[in-house]
N, C-alpha and C positions, 0 to 999 in steps of 0.2 A: 224454390229455399234457398233462403239467403245465407251468409255465413257464419252466423251466429249461431244458426240453425243446423249446421254440417258438425259443428263443433258438439261431439258429443259428452263434454263437460260443461255446457251451457244449458238453458231450458227452454225448452220449445216458445212459441212465442203465444200461443194458446192459452197458458198460464195466463196471462196477465186479465185474458177474460173473464176467466173462469173465478178465478182469484177476487174480481169486482163484484160478478153475479153475484156468488158466493158472498162477498159484506156486506149486501144490501140486502139478501132473503135472511141474513142473521141478525143484521141490524133488527129487521122488524118479528123476529123468534126472539131474541131477548129481551127486547125492549119489551114485548107483551109479558114476556113470564115476569121480568121484575115486578110489575101489573099485578101480579095474579093473584096472590097471596094477599094480598093488601087489598085489594078489589074485592075479593069475596067476603075478608071480615071487617072488614068498612064500610061496605056500599051493600051487599047480600048480609050481612051480619050474619055468616058462617062463622060455626065454633073454630077453635083452633086445628083441631083434629081432624072434620070435616074437610075446611080449606085445607091443609097438607094431604089430607088423600085425594081430593080431586085435583091437585097439582100434582099428585104423585100419577096419578092414572092418564092423565092429559099428558104427562111430559115422558110417559109409558108409552102410551099409544101411537103416539107421535114415531117411536122406533119400532114398533112392529108391524103399522103396514106399508115400509119398506119393504119388506118381503113380497109384498104385491108389488109393487113397484116395482123393484127389480126383475117380478119375473117376467109382468108384463113389458116390458123393454126387451129383455132379453128374447120373448119369445117372439114378441106380435109388433109393438107399436114403436119400437127403436128408442132410444136414447135422448134426441129431441124433442118428439112429442110429448114423451112424459116430462120433462124437465116444465117444457112450457104451460103443460096441465098442469102438472101441481104448483106453479109460479101461480098462475093466476087461480089457484081454488081457494092458497092464501091469502092472498089479497082480497076476495072477497072475505075470507072467513075474520080477516085484520075488522072491516068495515062492518059487519054484521056483529060486533062485538062493541062499534063505534055509540049502537043502543042504546046499552045501557038496560036492557032487561033481561029475563032469566032464560025464556023461548027465544032472543037472537043470540043471547050468550052462550047456549049450549049450542046454539046452530051454526056457531063461527067456532067453535072449538072443534066440532064433526067437518069444518071445511079443512081446518089448518090441521086437524089427524091423517086425513085423508094427501089434502096437498101436500104437507111434508112428506108424506109416503110415494110419490111422485118422484118427487123432487131428489131427496137428500141422496137417496142410493146414485142415481142415475150421475152425478155431476162427478161425484167419486170418482167413477168406472172410467168415464170419459177421459177426466183429469188424470187417471193411469195408463188408459188408450194412448193419447197425444206422442207419452215416454217412448212405448214400444214404437209405435209409427217413427217416432224420430231416432229411434235407436238409443234412447238416452234411459236405459232401465237403470244404469249405475244411479244415477242424479234425482230415482224416485223420491227415494228416503228425504234428502232437500228441498225436492219440490212439495210435497206434501205437508213440512214445516211451514215453507212458506204462504201454501194456500191455509194453512194452517190457524197463518196471520191474517188473512180474510175473514177467515172466521169470525175472531176476537175481535179486528176492526169493529167490524159489524157489532160484536158482544159488546164493547166499549161505548160508541157511541148509541148503543139501542135505548138503552136505561136511561142515559143521559137526555139525550132529548126526549122520550116517551116519558118518562119522569118528568121532567120540568114542562113537560106539556101539560100533561097530567096533573100536578099541583096547580099550576096558574090558570087553566081555563077548565079543565075538570075531566073525567078520568077517560069520556068520550073521542077526544081529542088527542088524548096518549094513544088509544088506539088507532086511531083515524090517521097519525102519524107512520104508525107500523104499517099501516098497508100502504104508505106514499114509498115505502123505502123497497115494499116489493116490485112496488111498480118499476123503479127506478132499476132495478136488477134482471127484470123482463127486458128493457128497452137497452141494457147493456150487451145480452146476450142475442138479439135481435140484430142490434147494428154490428157485433162483432163476429156472426158466427161463419165468415166467410174465410176466417182464420183459421179453419178445420177442414182437413181431409174428412169428403161426407161418411168415408168408410167408418168412422171413431163412433159415429152417430146410428150406424144399421144396429137390427137386432143381435143379442148373443148368437142365437144359431148359426144367422149368415155371415157374419163375423170369421167364427169359429170354420164355417167352409172355405173362407177367403183366405184362410191362413194356412188351410192346405191338412187340415186336420178332419180326416172324413169318418172315419170311426166314433161315435158317441157314449160309446162303452168307456169304461175311467180305468186305466192301469192303476195298480199295487202301489205305484210310485205318488200318486195322481189320489188316490184314498188318503193316503199318510200324508201328504200337503191340508188337503181335506181337516185331517182329524185335528192338523195342528191351530186351524184355524178356529176350528169347535171348543179345543181346550182354551184357546186364549179367550176367546169369545164370554167363555163360563169365569173364567179370572177376573173379566175387564166389569163381569158385573157388580163383584164387593168394589171395584175402584168407584164407580156411578152411583153406589149406592151411598156412598161416602161424598161423592163430591156433588151431588146433588141435594143435601142439605144445605148449599150455600142460598138454594132459593125459596126455600119452605121452610126449617125449622132457623135455619141460621140467619134467613133474614126476618122472622121474629124477634128473635134473642138480640140483632140490631136494633130494630125498632124499640123493644121496650129494654134492654138492659147495656146497652154501650151508650157511653158520651160522643152525640155527635156534634155538639158545638166545637166549631172552627171560629175563632175572633168574634165572637158574640153569633155568629151564623150557624142556624139549627140546618147541615147537613140532609135532605130528604132522603129517607131509605134506599129508595130503590136508584139513586148515585153511586149506592156501596155495590150493587152486583155490577159495575163496570170497574171496579178493581181488579179481578181474576185475568178481564180482556187486556186491558191495559198492560197487565204484569207482561202478559203472553207478548203484545207486543213489541214490549221491554227485552225479553230475554229468549223470545222465537230467531230473531236472525240470528243471536248467537249462537245457538244450539245447532240451528241449521249449518251456519257457516262451521262450527266444528266437528257436524257429522260431513261436510262435503271434505273437509280437510283429514278427517281421519278415514276417508272411503278412498281416497286419491293416495293417501300412503299402504293401503290395505290393512289397517288395523284400527276396523269400526269393530265396535264391539258390538256380540248379537244380541237378535230383538230380546231373547229371554232374561239376557244379565239386563239391559236399560228398562223391560219393564217390571222386573224384581226391583232394579234400582229407584226406579217410579211410586213403586210399591211401599217402601222405607222412608222416602220422602211424603208424601201423603201420611203415614204414620204420623211422622216427626209433627207433621201441621195438625194434626189433633190432638195430639200429644200438650201442643202449646193450652190451647183452651183448657183440656182437662187439667192444669194445674193451675192457671188463671182463675178457674173456677171453685176452687176446692175449698175456702173461706169465702164463701161467696153467701149474700143476704139479702133478702127482699129488701126493693130501695137501692141496691147500689148499682152502680153502673161500672163497667171495665174502660180503660183507654181504647181509646182505637187503633192505640200501637199493635198492640197485642192481637187485636184481628186482622190489622196489615200484615202481619208476620205469621199468623196462620195461613192466609190464604197465598202469601208467595209460598209457602212451603207446597201448599196443595197445588199451584200455578207450575211452577218446575215439576210436578212430580206428572202433571198431567202432559207437560210438554214429552216428558221421559217415555210415554206409552200410546195416548191415542195419534198422534201425527204416525209414529210409526205401525200402529197397527194397520191403517186405513191403506199405508203401502203394502205391510204386511199381506195383507187381502188379495190387493192386485196382481203379487208376486205371485203367490199359492195357489190364485183361483182357475180351473182351468179355463179356456176362453170363453165356450159356450155358456159357462154359470158364473161370467162377471159380473153381473147385474143380482144378481141370488145371493152370492155368497156375499156381496156388500150389505144386503139385507139382513141374512143370515149375523154379521157383525154388530150390526146396527141394534139386533135383537138385544142383544148386553146392554144398550143403556134401556131398551124398554125394559127388560126385567131388573137393571139396576133403578131405572125409574120408579116402578111399583113398589119395591121393596124400600126404595128412599121415602116415600108417602107414609108407607105405616111405619117405619121406626120413626119415622120425626115427629109421630104421636107418642113416643114416650119421652119426650122430651119435656118437664118438670123444673121450676125451678129448684126445689129442694134436690136434685140430682143431676145437676149440667156433669158432675165429674164423670160418673158410671156413663151417663150418655157418651158425652164425646170420646169418652175413654173406649166405649168398646169399638169402636170403629176406629180410633189407634190400633186397637188386636184383632182388629179383622184387616186392615192394609196391612198391617206387617209378618202374621201368618202367610197371608195370600204370596206376598213376598219372598217365603223362606221357602216356599212350595216350589214358586218358578224357580229359584235360582239353585235347588239342589235339583230338579229337573232337567236344568236346561242342555244338557248334554242331547240324555235323546230328545227332546223338541228339535234342536236342531239338526241331528242327524236325518228326522223322518220330513223335514225341508229339503233334502237332498241338497242342496248347497245354492238354491234359490232366493236365499238371505243373505245375498255378498253384496 
């Protein structure tokens, strides 16, 4: 182990490999996501309601299958096999979409749903393990925020490249570019896997035994920690139901009701899907550094307070669109500046919640349940996306303020409940949130 890895205030070098592997996988995911609703309405001529519902079901199911992927990694396959299997399934899923026919399209969605299930929970669990192995648990929050930058680097580049190729060459080329993104991620992990101790890839049950914990019965303290994960999972459903409007209802809103002209050039609608990840790339290192500084001085706010703050900022973002659309008329288009302000608020709110949630799961989960509990955490995205798809169908030109205001109220109420109950939640964490 090199000198850097001996420093408990530094990050394990395996973080770099996981960062870029996740970057390319998310490049493909968000690139395809930016095209999905537009492709369904413009090529298959689905109605807005049906397209939004398919979007919600797809983006929901990719966060349900991680329960299966995490369980199989924990009990049988180990994390390396599951990660590579998931990435391979995703690559063929994107290639299937490129044929632009309904049978291949829905086959592709199925492969993507399974692929994400094997990939998503297990790469995050491996990240948590490398911090445990190097005795750097105090750096987890910062490490997961950096990892989150990788997610959003891919999320920024994916819509740009997939959107450009789909507009210039055809939809199939856009989906094909997404397939190459996953391939690059596979190659990076293949070449960099020697950076990791083999133990971090072992099934959770075996890893648990190696760590010296021989009893499978959960103690009261462990049960309370698991309860905290379930409680946060329930609240984050609200967050994702609001956040995922960006890819569905707000995507259509941008296409039809936002002035996209810049110096005589009409910006393609999928490009706007890169706003959120771009802003995360700008603000994530600032916030990661902020958390690290607070941690070193033993003055970092607890997870409940950070989550509540994130919800309040999310509410502020939807309040912007609520106010701007109060006097909205057919044929009217709003300035893209208002959209930018709204996405900025959503982005900062996301940075206060999602990375910390991933880190919290690795802190609170018993080692024999690490992959499974990461799957449970991702269930919030499943239910959130399903709910998002259903709620998106209520967006109509004469009810924009009501529609956007609904999400502002939900986020504010969720934040208030989290803030009020923060002390009880912290007690149930038994010092793990340090």
